[in-house]
C-alpha positions, 0 to 999 in steps of 0.5 A, a space after each residue: 489671166 492672159 493677154 492675147 488678140 483674139 480667142 476666138 482664133 484658138 482652134 486655128 493654133 491647135 491646128 497648128 501645134 497638133 501638127 508639130 506634136 507629130 514631128 516632135 517625139 522628143 518631146 513626145 516621150 518627155 510629156 509622156 513620162 514627166 505628165 506622170 510623175 508632175 516633177 514641176 508640181 507647185 512651182 512657177 515656169 517663166 517662159 520668153 519665146 518666139 511664140 509659134 507652135 512648136 514652142 506653144 509645145 514644149 510649154 504645154 509639156 512643162 504645163 502637164 509637168 506640174 508646173 505653173 506657166 506664164 509665156 510672152 513672146 521674144 519677138 514681137 513679129 514672131 507671134 502668132 496670135 492664132 497659137 497664143 489663142 490655142 495656148 491660153 485655152 489649154 491652161 497656159 499663162 499668155 502675154 503676146 500679140 502678134 507686131 504689138 508697140 515696144 510699150 506692149 512688149 516690154 509690159 508682157 515680159 512684166 507681167 510674164 513674171 506676175 507669178 514670181 518664177 522660180 525657173 524661166 527660159 529666156 531667148 535673147 535676154 530680155 527676162 534675164 534683164 528685167 530680174 537683174 533691173 526693175 524686178 530684182 525682188 523676185 530674184 530671192 524665190 528664183 532657182 535659176 533658167 536657161 537661155 536659147 540663143 547666141 545674143 543672150 548667153 553673150 549677154 549672160 557672160 558679161 553679166 558673169 565675166 562682171 561678176 553681176 549675175 545674180 542665179 545660176 544661167 544655163 547656156 542652153 544655146 551651148 548645148 550639143 544637142 542644140 547648136 549643132 543642129 538649131 543654129 546651123 540646120 535650123 538656121 539655115 533652113 529657116 532663114 531661107 524659108 523666110 527669104 523664099 516665102 517673101 519674095 518669091 524668087 529663086 535663090 539659084 544664081 544669085 550672090 549671097 553674101 553671108 555675114 558671121 561663119 559660126 554655126 548659124 552662118 555655116 548653116 545659112 551658107 550650106 544652104 544657099 550653095 544647095 540652093 545653087 547660090 554664089 555665097 561669099 562669107 565675111 567675118 572678122 575670126 581668122 579662125 572661123 575665116 579659114 574655115 570657110 576657105 577650106 568649106 569652098 566659099 569666097 571670103 572677103 570684108 564686107 565692103 569688097 562682098 557689098 558690091 556683089 551681093 544680091 542677098 545679104 544676110 547678118 547672123 553674127 550678133 552683134 551691132 552695125 554689121 552692114 551699114 552707110 558705106 556699105 549701102 552707098 556701095 550696093 547694087 539696085 535691087 539689093 535685098 538685107 535681111 537679119 538672122 540674129 536675135 536684135 534688128 541692129 545688124 544693119 543699120 536701119 537708121 543709116 540706111 533711111 538717113 540717106 534714102 530719098 524715100 522708103 515704101 512698104 512695097 509688100 508684106 514684110 518688104 521695104 524698099 529704100 530709094 538710095 539716088 536711082 537704087 532700089 534697097 529691099 529690107 525683109 522683115 524690118 530687119 528683124 529675125 527673118 526665119 520667124 518674121 517672115 516664117 515659121 521658124 526652124 522645123 519641127 523635128 529640129 526644134 524638138 532636139 533644142 526643146 528638150 534641151 531647155 527641158 532637161 536644163 530646167 530639170 538640171 537647175 530643179 535637181 541642182 540649185 542649191 549646189 549651183 553658184 551665180 554663174 553660166 553653166 555647160 549642160 552636162 554632157 549625159 544628157 546630151 546623150 541621154 536627148 540623142 538616144 531618145 531621137 535615134 530611137 524615134 528615128 528607127 537608127 541603132 548604132 555601135 556600143 564599145 565592149 569592155 575590152 574597147 572600153 578599158 583601151 580608151 580609159 573609161 
């Protein structure tokens, strides 16, 4: 039933999955417990996520917990074919191939709902969009789902505000145990892993322009400074701008940053963040990278329109000649940390995917009483995940005495 590129490379993918398992103790604990009780027995779980080793292990955990799992990639360039083969071999229905066409990509999303889902896990909102448009017939079977990333949550909140959300969704991205770690430490590290792997250039001494100072932007700015870069932040939010100033970064509009930057990194979730007026101000050799979900933050049509030539100079690097200047675009303007790397570290995704698993459990137990709105993950589940992680790390913490609890009104 699966559609993958080559089953003969499954051994390589299995090695990758087995490697990350060593560093995902929370998912291991979940797997140990729920592979016995199988709470998802008889249910279809459909997942749209970046299809690499950590995601594959989460899919296997759901499968071990009794679910009939179907999965597709949420970005063609982040899909790893050997991981897909290994996952298909382990009993999960996989529909993904690396660097597939746009038509193939959306066909895979449709194939992933061939087994009508009871619970969905989405990343960016393509699965939710499909179920609200071409496949509304499947809504009657759907309990609800969860969303992994900021961009997808924004799309959900708009549907909710317009009264058009057709089933309950948990904003997994907004859970403390997701965004405080995944968005900050995960994005911060993996983004520069991807940039450095692709360019083989030093970060130290360069001027790095960070567009957006949400949790992902905070993490990227922190990592850039740690690598020795001079960091400039651009923002539209006054409060986040002051925070960036207090964190020790220069803050200015993109038009002022454009002539100064050596590396530009967008992390806003918005479109047209860097466009023609900025490209024309950039120095020769400027490098553009995106870590937002969709490839719209850097206006690539604008860049192509003002360029006299465009060519691939090495894998994942395109050179645009703008007059006598060379401007480089990394990973086609897609998620550089996944298109040019392996995504977030395993220890970080251990927390994020625990959030996804327990979001699904919450929906399973409570869907009959949930309305068609966007929900936050209950606080006690965040605490549960944190405690499992602390135990795995061998870290003990204080607890409140009864007198202290009484003083605090708990």
